[in-house]
N, C-alpha and C positions, 0 to 999 in steps of 0.2 A: 504494499500499499504506500501511497505517496505521502511523504512528510515535508511539511514547510516550517522553517525556523524563523522566517521574516515576513509573516503574513501582512503586517502593516508597513512594510518597507524599512527604511533605516531608522524610523522614529524609535523603535524598541531597543535596538543596540546602542543608539545614542543616549537614551535616557538611562539605560543600565550602566553604561560607562560613566555617565555623569554621577550616578548614585555611588558607584564604587570609588570614585575620585573624591566625592564629598565625604564619604565615610572614612576614607584613608586620611584625608586632610584633617579631619577632627580627631581621629585616633592618634595620629603622630603628634599633633598639638598636645593632646592629653599625656602622651608618653614623655614629651619634653617637660611638662609640668611635674610628672612623676619623678624624673631625674632631679628636678630642683626642689623636691619635697624635703622638709626638715626632719621628718621621722618616718617610720615604716607604716604607720597608720595612714598618713597623707599619701604616701607612695602607693599603698594598696588601693586607696580610694580613686587616685587617678588612673591606675591600671584597670580598675573595674569600668571606669567610664571609657577608657580606650577599647575595652572588649565590646561594649555596647556599640560604640561607633564603628569599629572594624567588622566585628561579627554580625551585628544587626543591620547596619546600613551598607557598608562596603561589600559585604558578601551576600547575606541573605535577601535583603531588599533588591539588590541587583539581580539575584537569581530569579525572583518572582517577576520582576519587570521584563527580564528576557524571555520568561515563560509565556508572557502575553502574546508574543509573536509566534508561538509554536502551535501547530495544528496538524491533524491527521485528516487528509482529504475525505470529506463525506461523513465525518464522525463527530459527535459531540464530546467535549471534554468537561469533566467535573473534577473538583478537588475535595479530598477528605479534609475537613477543617481541623480536626484534632491532629492529625498526622502532619499537616502543614504548619500548625503552631508548634509541634514538637521539633520539626526541622529548624524553625527560627530559634528556639531555645537551645538546640544543640549547637548552632553556629556561635551563639554568644558564649556558651560554656566552654567549648573546645578552644575558642580563641583566648578566652580569659585564662584558662589553664596554661596555654602556651605562653602567654604574656608573663604570668607569674613565675613560671619555670625560668624564662630567659632574663626577666628584667628585675625581679625582686631579689634584693641582696646584691652581692658583687657579681656583675655579669661576666660571663666567659663564653669562649667559642663552643665549648661542649654543651653548655646550657642552652645556647641559641640552637644548636643542632637537635638536642632532645625536644626543646619546645616547638621547633619547626616541624619535626616528624609527627609529634602528637597533634598539633594544630592542623597540619596539612591532611593527615589521614581523617581527622574529625571533619574538616571542611568537605572532603570527599564523601564521607558518610552523610553529612547534611545534604549534599546535592542529590545523592541517590534516594535518601529518605523523601525529599521533596518530590522526586520523580515517582516514587512509590505511592505518594499521596494523589497522584493523578489517576482519574477514572475515565477510561475510554473503551469504546466498543471495538477493541482490537487486541491482538496478542503483541505485547511489546517485548522485544529481545535486544540484548546489548552485545556488541563486539568486545570480547575480553581484552584484545590488544589496545583498543582505544580507551577502554575503561582503565586499564593499567597506566596508559600514557596520561590520562586526565588526573589520576592519583599522583603520579610522578610530578606533574605540573604543579598540583596543589602543595605537595611537600616543599618543592623548591620555592614556590611563591611565598609560602608561609615562613620558610627559613629566611629568605631575603627580607620579608616584612619585619621579622623580629630583629634582625640585624639593623635595619633602619630605625626601629623603635629604640634600640639601645644606643645608637651612634649619631642619628641625624640631628642637626641643630641649624637654626637660622630659617627665616621665611622662605628664601629661594630654594633651599635644600628640601624643605618639607613639601613645598608645591611640586617640585620635580619628582620627589619620591612618591607623592600620591599619584601623579600621572603614570608612573611606572607600575605601581601596585594596581591601578585600574586596568591596565593592559594584562597583567598576570591573572587577575581574578576572572576577567572576561575570557581570557584564553582557556582557563580550566573549565569554565562553564560550557563554552561552545564546543570544546573538545569532547566533553562528556556527552553533550547532546548529539554530537555527530556519530556516537557509538550506537544510537538507537536504530531500530527498525520495526516497523509495524506490519502485522500479517493478519489476514482475515481469519476470524474464528467464531463469528457470531452466527447463531442459527436463527431462522425466522421465529418471531414471537418472543425473543429475549427482551427484557425491560431495558429502557434507557439507563445509562449509568447515573447513580445518585451522587449528591454532593453540591457544593457551592460552585458557581461559575467564576471565572476569573474576574469578571466585572463586579460580582458580589463582594469579592475580597479586596478589590483595588481601592475603594474608598477608605475603608479603615486602615489599610496598610499605608496609604499616602498620608493620612492624618497622623498615624503613629510615627512615621519617619520625620514629619514636619516638627512634631512636638519633641522628639528625641533631639533633633538637630538644634532646635531652639535652646533646649535645656543645656545641651553640651556647649553651645556657643556662649550662653550666659555664664556657665560655670568657668569657662576659660577666661572671659573677659573680666569677671568679678574677682577671680582669685589673684592675689599679689604675686608677681614674679620676682626675679633676683633684683632688678632695677628698683622696683617698688620697695622691697625690703631694705636695699642699700640706702635709699633716700630716707626711709623712716628711721633707720639707725642713725643716719647723719643728723636728723633733726633732733632726735632724742639726746645725742651726744652734745649738741649745742645747748639744749635746754638744761642738761645736767651741769655743763660747764658754767653757765650763767648762775644757776642756783648755788653752786659751790664757790664762786668767785667772791673774794673779801669785798665788803661795801667800800665805796670811795670815801675819802676823808671829807668831813663837812666843810663847806665853804664858809669863811668868816662873814658875819653880817656887817652892813655899813655902820651900824651904831657902834659895834666893837671897834672898828677901825678909827672912827672919830674919837673915841675915848682914849685909845692908845696914843694918838697924835697929841692930845691935850695934856697928857701926862709926861711928855718928854721934858727934860730940863730946859730952862730958858735960854742958857748958853748954847745948847745944841740947836734950839730953834733959830737963834740969831745967826748962827753959822749956815 
């Protein structure tokens, strides 16, 4: 059976790439704040926000947006809501665990590799869980070679992403890294999608597949992405960075110096000066 991946033309891959870049941008920014954190609790908080941004927006929302362009010719497609939600939660959890492995504590190359392996395989599991949530009147098969290739891309992409999380700094570097991560995430998704094939198996009288349509899920997913993005942007802008803390420390030091400085000597009053002049000896005044 004929499969289409871009039913609506370039709009779905463009939007999916934009979502992956947005999520990566927010996630890398949160990761920079995690490295600037003053204690482990603050660092863990920022890493959790990075997991929501990368796992929820850059990976899972991108996956669902790209799925809007998928169709099997002449067949209806529905989605199991519970399994779809489970795939979203899986994306956030595996990315979060990978981030904690690689970035919490003293980072090292071995920790980045372990975190990338775990997160990459978890992202692959998320992708195929999301595909398992799809209900269609056809038998769906997968090419094992391309499935393996998609998992390899996911592991490499996750490892590179964690290396960027640990090392990237500066606005230009963050934007460039987010663009690269967007390419990697989309490459993994569409490689996995290319492994699919659909075959006729429905007999006459079989009921239509049950579940939600993509349009039913689109509005709540878009609202969730917008709310998460706004919350992350607010958290990043509201939290003090190194420059803010340095400025506050400088102001505190100046205030403390003023409080501890000795008071200036009192200035003599005009009346006291006049009295001293009148008390001088007359001989001194004549001179």
